[in-house]
MARBATI-818504 format. One record per atom (N, C-alpha, C): residue number from 1; residue in one letter; chain; atom name; x, y, z. Coordinates in nm, 4 decimals. Example, Ala and Ser with C-alpha at 12.3 -4.5 7.8 and 13.67 -1.06 7.14 Angstrom:
2
PT   num   residu   chaine   atome         xx         yy         zz
PT     1        a        A       N     1.3190    -0.5690     0.7800
PT     1        a        A      CA     1.2300    -0.4500     0.7800
PT     1        a        A       C     1.3200    -0.3300     0.7800
PT     2        s        A       N     1.2850    -0.2250     0.7080
PT     2        s        A      CA     1.3670    -0.1060     0.7140
PT     2        s        A       C     1.2900     0.0030     0.7870
! end
This chain:
113
PT   num   residu   chaine   atome         xx         yy         zz
PT     1        m        A       N    -0.7594     4.9256     0.9809
PT     1        m        A      CA    -0.7756     4.8920     1.1198
PT     1        m        A       C    -0.8815     4.9854     1.1799
PT     2        v        A       N    -0.9618     4.9293     1.2673
PT     2        v        A      CA    -1.0670     5.0031     1.3362
PT     2        v        A       C    -1.0404     4.9908     1.4856
PT     3        l        A       N    -1.0409     5.1044     1.5546
PT     3        l        A      CA    -1.0187     5.1050     1.6991
PT     3        l        A       C    -1.1512     5.1170     1.7732
PT     4        f        A       N    -1.1547     5.0607     1.8948
PT     4        f        A      CA    -1.2745     5.0598     1.9776
PT     4        f        A       C    -1.2452     5.1183     2.1149
PT     5        s        A       N    -1.3472     5.1714     2.1771
PT     5        s        A      CA    -1.3377     5.2158     2.3157
PT     5        s        A       C    -1.3378     5.0940     2.4072
PT     6        k        A       N    -1.2982     5.1153     2.5303
PT     6        k        A      CA    -1.2936     5.0075     2.6295
PT     6        k        A       C    -1.4302     4.9403     2.6421
PT     7        d        A       N    -1.4308     4.8080     2.6386
PT     7        d        A      CA    -1.5517     4.7258     2.6555
PT     7        d        A       C    -1.6614     4.7571     2.5544
PT     8        s        A       N    -1.6254     4.8066     2.4373
PT     8        s        A      CA    -1.7251     4.8500     2.3393
PT     8        s        A       C    -1.7145     4.7725     2.2086
PT     9        t        A       N    -1.8301     4.7576     2.1454
PT     9        t        A      CA    -1.8361     4.7047     2.0090
PT     9        t        A       C    -1.8920     4.8094     1.9142
PT    10        g        A       N    -1.9173     4.9292     1.9660
PT    10        g        A      CA    -1.9768     5.0359     1.8862
PT    10        g        A       C    -1.8789     5.0975     1.7882
PT    11        l        A       N    -1.9294     5.1319     1.6709
PT    11        l        A      CA    -1.8474     5.1934     1.5674
PT    11        l        A       C    -1.8568     5.3449     1.5776
PT    12        n        A       N    -1.7439     5.4111     1.5999
PT    12        n        A      CA    -1.7426     5.5564     1.6068
PT    12        n        A       C    -1.7270     5.6143     1.4653
PT    13        e        A       N    -1.7244     5.7462     1.4542
PT    13        e        A      CA    -1.7170     5.8111     1.3228
PT    13        e        A       C    -1.5908     5.7731     1.2465
PT    14        a        A       N    -1.4785     5.7652     1.3156
PT    14        a        A      CA    -1.3530     5.7270     1.2487
PT    14        a        A       C    -1.3619     5.5836     1.1966
PT    15        a        A       N    -1.4231     5.4954     1.2739
PT    15        a        A      CA    -1.4399     5.3560     1.2312
PT    15        a        A       C    -1.5288     5.3482     1.1080
PT    16        i        A       N    -1.6364     5.4233     1.1083
PT    16        i        A      CA    -1.7286     5.4219     0.9946
PT    16        i        A       C    -1.6590     5.4732     0.8680
PT    17        r        A       N    -1.5812     5.5789     0.8810
PT    17        r        A      CA    -1.5061     5.6294     0.7646
PT    17        r        A       C    -1.4096     5.5234     0.7117
PT    18        a        A       N    -1.3377     5.4590     0.8030
PT    18        a        A      CA    -1.2419     5.3551     0.7628
PT    18        a        A       C    -1.3134     5.2377     0.6959
PT    19        l        A       N    -1.4266     5.1967     0.7508
PT    19        l        A      CA    -1.5006     5.0833     0.6942
PT    19        l        A       C    -1.5636     5.1180     0.5598
PT    20        n        A       N    -1.6060     5.2413     0.5435
PT    20        n        A      CA    -1.6568     5.2833     0.4129
PT    20        n        A       C    -1.5469     5.2706     0.3076
PT    21        e        A       N    -1.4249     5.3055     0.3448
PT    21        e        A      CA    -1.3122     5.2935     0.2521
PT    21        e        A       C    -1.2793     5.1471     0.2240
PT    22        v        A       N    -1.2804     5.0640     0.3271
PT    22        v        A      CA    -1.2564     4.9204     0.3086
PT    22        v        A       C    -1.3599     4.8627     0.2125
PT    23        a        A       N    -1.4868     4.8936     0.2364
PT    23        a        A      CA    -1.5934     4.8410     0.1509
PT    23        a        A       C    -1.5755     4.8855     0.0072
PT    24        s        A       N    -1.5436     5.0104    -0.0136
PT    24        s        A      CA    -1.5244     5.0630    -0.1487
PT    24        s        A       C    -1.4130     4.9882    -0.2210
PT    25        k        A       N    -1.3028     4.9665    -0.1523
PT    25        k        A      CA    -1.1893     4.8980    -0.2154
PT    25        k        A       C    -1.2197     4.7511    -0.2436
PT    26        v        A       N    -1.2835     4.6837    -0.1476
PT    26        v        A      CA    -1.3147     4.5412    -0.1680
PT    26        v        A       C    -1.4171     4.5249    -0.2796
PT    27        l        A       N    -1.5189     4.6095    -0.2816
PT    27        l        A      CA    -1.6222     4.5982    -0.3848
PT    27        l        A       C    -1.5695     4.6294    -0.5241
PT    28        s        A       N    -1.4638     4.7074    -0.5338
PT    28        s        A      CA    -1.4089     4.7436    -0.6646
PT    28        s        A       C    -1.2912     4.6554    -0.7062
PT    29        t        A       N    -1.2624     4.5515    -0.6277
PT    29        t        A      CA    -1.1489     4.4637    -0.6559
PT    29        t        A       C    -1.1997     4.3214    -0.6725
PT    30        s        A       N    -1.1969     4.2717    -0.7942
PT    30        s        A      CA    -1.2586     4.1422    -0.8243
PT    30        s        A       C    -1.1752     4.0214    -0.7818
PT    31        y        A       N    -1.0488     4.0394    -0.7510
PT    31        y        A      CA    -0.9644     3.9240    -0.7214
PT    31        y        A       C    -0.9540     3.8927    -0.5718
PT    32        i        A       N    -1.0329     3.9578    -0.4880
PT    32        i        A      CA    -1.0335     3.9257    -0.3456
PT    32        i        A       C    -1.1355     3.8150    -0.3211
PT    33        d        A       N    -1.0865     3.6998    -0.2744
PT    33        d        A      CA    -1.1766     3.5881    -0.2440
PT    33        d        A       C    -1.2411     3.6019    -0.1071
PT    34        r        A       N    -1.1629     3.6415    -0.0079
PT    34        r        A      CA    -1.2124     3.6509     0.1290
PT    34        r        A       C    -1.1537     3.7729     0.1983
PT    35        l        A       N    -1.2343     3.8321     0.2830
PT    35        l        A      CA    -1.1894     3.9378     0.3725
PT    35        l        A       C    -1.1944     3.8786     0.5130
PT    36        l        A       N    -1.0776     3.8619     0.5724
PT    36        l        A      CA    -1.0694     3.8092     0.7078
PT    36        l        A       C    -1.0780     3.9266     0.8046
PT    37        v        A       N    -1.1735     3.9218     0.8951
PT    37        v        A      CA    -1.2001     4.0297     0.9891
PT    37        v        A       C    -1.1615     3.9777     1.1278
PT    38        n        A       N    -1.0520     4.0307     1.1824
PT    38        n        A      CA    -0.9941     3.9788     1.3058
PT    38        n        A       C    -1.0151     4.0759     1.4216
PT    39        g        A       N    -1.0946     4.0344     1.5196
PT    39        g        A      CA    -1.1186     4.1164     1.6372
PT    39        g        A       C    -1.0138     4.0915     1.7440
PT    40        h        A       N    -0.9795     4.1980     1.8167
PT    40        h        A      CA    -0.8792     4.1907     1.9231
PT    40        h        A       C    -0.9302     4.2651     2.0460
PT    41        s        A       N    -0.8711     4.2342     2.1604
PT    41        s        A      CA    -0.9058     4.3032     2.2847
PT    41        s        A       C    -0.7793     4.3273     2.3656
PT    42        d        A       N    -0.7943     4.4099     2.4706
PT    42        d        A      CA    -0.6836     4.4275     2.5635
PT    42        d        A       C    -0.6913     4.3157     2.6680
PT    43        q        A       N    -0.6061     4.3217     2.7675
PT    43        q        A      CA    -0.6003     4.2145     2.8685
PT    43        q        A       C    -0.6977     4.2350     2.9835
PT    44        e        A       N    -0.7677     4.3458     2.9853
PT    44        e        A      CA    -0.8606     4.3729     3.0943
PT    44        e        A       C    -0.9814     4.2794     3.0870
PT    45        g        A       N    -1.0253     4.2323     3.2004
PT    45        g        A      CA    -1.1443     4.1474     3.2058
PT    45        g        A       C    -1.1156     3.9991     3.1935
PT    46        g        A       N    -0.9943     3.9616     3.1623
PT    46        g        A      CA    -0.9577     3.8212     3.1534
PT    46        g        A       C    -0.9694     3.7661     3.0122
PT    47        p        A       N    -0.9107     3.6487     2.9907
PT    47        p        A      CA    -0.9034     3.5935     2.8552
PT    47        p        A       C    -1.0375     3.5549     2.7932
PT    48        v        A       N    -1.1288     3.5005     2.8722
PT    48        v        A      CA    -1.2577     3.4585     2.8159
PT    48        v        A       C    -1.3393     3.5813     2.7747
PT    49        a        A       N    -1.3465     3.6787     2.8623
PT    49        a        A      CA    -1.4212     3.8014     2.8298
PT    49        a        A       C    -1.3595     3.8712     2.7095
PT    50        g        A       N    -1.2260     3.8727     2.7011
PT    50        g        A      CA    -1.1579     3.9347     2.5878
PT    50        g        A       C    -1.1869     3.8629     2.4571
PT    51        l        A       N    -1.1930     3.7316     2.4633
PT    51        l        A      CA    -1.2230     3.6537     2.3432
PT    51        l        A       C    -1.3653     3.6807     2.2953
PT    52        v        A       N    -1.4597     3.6829     2.3874
PT    52        v        A      CA    -1.5992     3.7117     2.3524
PT    52        v        A       C    -1.6103     3.8522     2.2932
PT    53        l        A       N    -1.5488     3.9508     2.3580
PT    53        l        A      CA    -1.5549     4.0882     2.3111
PT    53        l        A       C    -1.4909     4.1024     2.1736
PT    54        s        A       N    -1.3785     4.0357     2.1523
PT    54        s        A      CA    -1.3117     4.0455     2.0216
PT    54        s        A       C    -1.3978     3.9855     1.9107
PT    55        r        A       N    -1.4683     3.8776     1.9400
PT    55        r        A      CA    -1.5600     3.8186     1.8414
PT    55        r        A       C    -1.6759     3.9120     1.8113
PT    56        e        A       N    -1.7284     3.9765     1.9152
PT    56        e        A      CA    -1.8395     4.0702     1.8959
PT    56        e        A       C    -1.7948     4.1916     1.8138
PT    57        r        A       N    -1.6721     4.2363     1.8332
PT    57        r        A      CA    -1.6199     4.3473     1.7531
PT    57        r        A       C    -1.6098     4.3077     1.6066
PT    58        a        A       N    -1.5579     4.1899     1.5804
PT    58        a        A      CA    -1.5475     4.1430     1.4420
PT    58        a        A       C    -1.6866     4.1315     1.3798
PT    59        k        A       N    -1.7830     4.0817     1.4552
PT    59        k        A      CA    -1.9201     4.0687     1.4044
PT    59        k        A       C    -1.9803     4.2059     1.3739
PT    60        a        A       N    -1.9557     4.3047     1.4598
PT    60        a        A      CA    -2.0077     4.4397     1.4355
PT    60        a        A       C    -1.9529     4.4954     1.3047
PT    61        v        A       N    -1.8263     4.4688     1.2771
PT    61        v        A      CA    -1.7650     4.5154     1.1527
PT    61        v        A       C    -1.8246     4.4424     1.0334
PT    62        v        A       N    -1.8392     4.3116     1.0424
PT    62        v        A      CA    -1.8997     4.2344     0.9331
PT    62        v        A       C    -2.0423     4.2817     0.9071
PT    63        d        A       N    -2.1183     4.3046     1.0123
PT    63        d        A      CA    -2.2562     4.3516     0.9956
PT    63        d        A       C    -2.2589     4.4843     0.9202
PT    64        y        A       N    -2.1707     4.5761     0.9565
PT    64        y        A      CA    -2.1687     4.7064     0.8897
PT    64        y        A       C    -2.1257     4.6921     0.7435
PT    65        l        A       N    -2.0217     4.6129     0.7187
PT    65        l        A      CA    -1.9757     4.5943     0.5807
PT    65        l        A       C    -2.0829     4.5269     0.4955
PT    66        a        A       N    -2.1594     4.4361     0.5546
PT    66        a        A      CA    -2.2695     4.3715     0.4812
PT    66        a        A       C    -2.3763     4.4746     0.4447
PT    67        e        A       N    -2.4021     4.5702     0.5337
PT    67        e        A      CA    -2.4973     4.6770     0.5026
PT    67        e        A       C    -2.4503     4.7608     0.3831
PT    68        l        A       N    -2.3190     4.7679     0.3641
PT    68        l        A      CA    -2.2623     4.8442     0.2534
PT    68        l        A       C    -2.2549     4.7643     0.1231
PT    69        g        A       N    -2.2937     4.6368     0.1280
PT    69        g        A      CA    -2.3000     4.5583     0.0059
PT    69        g        A       C    -2.2031     4.4427    -0.0052
PT    70        l        A       N    -2.1131     4.4258     0.0907
PT    70        l        A      CA    -2.0235     4.3102     0.0848
PT    70        l        A       C    -2.1022     4.1842     0.1189
PT    71        s        A       N    -2.0710     4.0774     0.0518
PT    71        s        A      CA    -2.1380     3.9513     0.0771
PT    71        s        A       C    -2.0859     3.8892     0.2072
PT    72        r        A       N    -2.1782     3.8460     0.2916
PT    72        r        A      CA    -2.1363     3.7805     0.4160
PT    72        r        A       C    -2.0542     3.6556     0.3870
PT    73        s        A       N    -2.0814     3.5907     0.2746
PT    73        s        A      CA    -2.0058     3.4700     0.2398
PT    73        s        A       C    -1.8618     3.5017     0.1997
PT    74        q        A       N    -1.8337     3.6275     0.1710
PT    74        q        A      CA    -1.6989     3.6698     0.1352
PT    74        q        A       C    -1.6166     3.7077     0.2590
PT    75        m        A       N    -1.6833     3.7230     0.3729
PT    75        m        A      CA    -1.6153     3.7673     0.4947
PT    75        m        A       C    -1.6099     3.6549     0.5975
PT    76        v        A       N    -1.4989     3.6495     0.6702
PT    76        v        A      CA    -1.4807     3.5536     0.7784
PT    76        v        A       C    -1.4424     3.6332     0.9027
PT    77        a        A       N    -1.5272     3.6257     1.0050
PT    77        a        A      CA    -1.5018     3.6993     1.1285
PT    77        a        A       C    -1.4434     3.6053     1.2326
PT    78        g        A       N    -1.3470     3.6568     1.3069
PT    78        g        A      CA    -1.2874     3.5784     1.4144
PT    78        g        A       C    -1.2435     3.6682     1.5280
PT    79        g        A       N    -1.2398     3.6107     1.6454
PT    79        g        A      CA    -1.1935     3.6838     1.7630
PT    79        g        A       C    -1.0673     3.6207     1.8164
PT    80        l        A       N    -0.9684     3.7023     1.8423
PT    80        l        A      CA    -0.8394     3.6532     1.8915
PT    80        l        A       C    -0.8124     3.6936     2.0357
PT    81        g        A       N    -0.9070     3.7653     2.0970
PT    81        g        A      CA    -0.8856     3.8092     2.2347
PT    81        g        A       C    -0.7617     3.8957     2.2450
PT    82        d        A       N    -0.6796     3.8679     2.3446
PT    82        d        A      CA    -0.5565     3.9452     2.3635
PT    82        d        A       C    -0.4325     3.8695     2.3150
PT    83        a        A       N    -0.4521     3.7684     2.2303
PT    83        a        A      CA    -0.3430     3.6809     2.1872
PT    83        a        A       C    -0.2411     3.7478     2.0950
PT    84        e        A       N    -0.2813     3.8522     2.0240
PT    84        e        A      CA    -0.1906     3.9189     1.9306
PT    84        e        A       C    -0.1869     4.0689     1.9586
PT    85        p        A       N    -0.1211     4.1085     2.0688
PT    85        p        A      CA    -0.1168     4.2514     2.1011
PT    85        p        A       C    -0.0407     4.3304     1.9955
PT    86        r        A       N    -0.0916     4.4460     1.9664
PT    86        r        A      CA    -0.0272     4.5371     1.8713
PT    86        r        A       C     0.0713     4.6277     1.9420
PT    87        a        A       N     0.0415     4.6592     2.0669
PT    87        a        A      CA     0.1237     4.7535     2.1413
PT    87        a        A       C     0.1464     4.7014     2.2825
PT    88        d        A       N     0.2621     4.7321     2.3365
PT    88        d        A      CA     0.2932     4.6993     2.4758
PT    88        d        A       C     0.3137     4.8289     2.5525
PT    89        g        A       N     0.3091     4.8212     2.6831
PT    89        g        A      CA     0.3348     4.9393     2.7645
PT    89        g        A       C     0.2088     5.0174     2.7947
PT    90        a        A       N     0.2267     5.1439     2.8325
PT    90        a        A      CA     0.1153     5.2274     2.8782
PT    90        a        A       C     0.0109     5.2507     2.7704
PT    91        a        A       N     0.0503     5.2556     2.6442
PT    91        a        A      CA    -0.0444     5.2822     2.5356
PT    91        a        A       C    -0.1105     5.1558     2.4829
PT    92        a        A       N    -0.0759     5.0413     2.5392
PT    92        a        A      CA    -0.1223     4.9131     2.4862
PT    92        a        A       C    -0.2734     4.8996     2.4754
PT    93        p        A       N    -0.3524     4.9314     2.5780
PT    93        p        A      CA    -0.4958     4.9031     2.5665
PT    93        p        A       C    -0.5619     4.9683     2.4456
PT    94        d        A       N    -0.5306     5.0945     2.4182
PT    94        d        A      CA    -0.5956     5.1625     2.3067
PT    94        d        A       C    -0.5659     5.0952     2.1734
PT    95        g        A       N    -0.4421     5.0581     2.1491
PT    95        g        A      CA    -0.4045     4.9955     2.0228
PT    95        g        A       C    -0.4475     4.8510     2.0100
PT    96        n        A       N    -0.4746     4.7870     2.1228
PT    96        n        A      CA    -0.5124     4.6465     2.1187
PT    96        n        A       C    -0.6629     4.6250     2.1096
PT    97        r        A       N    -0.7401     4.7277     2.1340
PT    97        r        A      CA    -0.8862     4.7188     2.1194
PT    97        r        A       C    -0.9192     4.7547     1.9751
PT    98        r        A       N    -0.9133     4.6533     1.8889
PT    98        r        A      CA    -0.9194     4.6828     1.7460
PT    98        r        A       C    -0.9784     4.5668     1.6670
PT    99        v        A       N    -1.0090     4.5981     1.5411
PT    99        v        A      CA    -1.0341     4.4971     1.4388
PT    99        v        A       C    -0.9395     4.5302     1.3244
PT   100        d        A       N    -0.8703     4.4273     1.2768
PT   100        d        A      CA    -0.7864     4.4465     1.1591
PT   100        d        A       C    -0.8262     4.3451     1.0534
PT   101        f        A       N    -0.7656     4.3568     0.9379
PT   101        f        A      CA    -0.8099     4.2792     0.8216
PT   101        f        A       C    -0.6941     4.2074     0.7550
PT   102        a        A       N    -0.7267     4.0974     0.6913
PT   102        a        A      CA    -0.6349     4.0278     0.6025
PT   102        a        A       C    -0.7159     3.9874     0.4797
PT   103        l        A       N    -0.6491     3.9786     0.3679
PT   103        l        A      CA    -0.7153     3.9416     0.2430
PT   103        l        A       C    -0.6673     3.8060     0.1958
PT   104        k        A       N    -0.7594     3.7286     0.1438
PT   104        k        A      CA    -0.7238     3.6061     0.0736
PT   104        k        A       C    -0.7516     3.6344    -0.0732
PT   105        l        A       N    -0.6455     3.6322    -0.1540
PT   105        l        A      CA    -0.6577     3.6669    -0.2948
PT   105        l        A       C    -0.6875     3.5435    -0.3785
PT   106        g        A       N    -0.7578     3.5637    -0.4863
PT   106        g        A      CA    -0.7952     3.4544    -0.5759
PT   106        g        A       C    -0.6865     3.4208    -0.6759
PT   107        d        A       N    -0.7147     3.3236    -0.7606
PT   107        d        A      CA    -0.6176     3.2745    -0.8588
PT   107        d        A       C    -0.5736     3.3809    -0.9578
PT   108        r        A       N    -0.6603     3.4762    -0.9880
PT   108        r        A      CA    -0.6244     3.5797    -1.0854
PT   108        r        A       C    -0.5128     3.6702    -1.0359
PT   109        c        A       N    -0.4763     3.6559    -0.9109
PT   109        c        A      CA    -0.3736     3.7431    -0.8544
PT   109        c        A       C    -0.2390     3.6702    -0.8392
PT   110        r        A       N    -0.2305     3.5480    -0.8826
PT   110        r        A      CA    -0.1055     3.4705    -0.8686
PT   110        r        A       C    -0.0008     3.5144    -0.9711
PT   111        v        A       N     0.1224     3.5017    -0.9312
PT   111        v        A      CA     0.2342     3.5360    -1.0199
PT   111        v        A       C     0.2589     3.4163    -1.1128
PT   112        a        A       N     0.2770     3.4440    -1.2383
PT   112        a        A      CA     0.3019     3.3374    -1.3354
PT   112        a        A       C     0.4391     3.2740    -1.3081
PT   113        p        A       N     0.4511     3.1430    -1.3310
PT   113        p        A      CA     0.5809     3.0746    -1.3063
PT   113        p        A       C     0.6878     3.1187    -1.4041
! end
């Protein structure tokens, strides 16, 4: 997971370290078919602005991972706005301004019947 500052798509040092680790693991794992990159936002600014910002965050992450050697065709970026909050209450905005990941695994990773 990568956290962002309010209204930002910029990658800070912690984000870059985390993404370097993500890239290393994905590049060294042959059974990952897709890396789903999901952008999120807090509720500030309204739903449309949050959706746009969350998409831009996901794109910033995909752009950086592509610079590290991941194939753009292997990554799918999406923005979810504030639809899937990670945290509620006073700490909510910080935890909800994020990009998280999901993996789609290939056939070589299936359990035999």
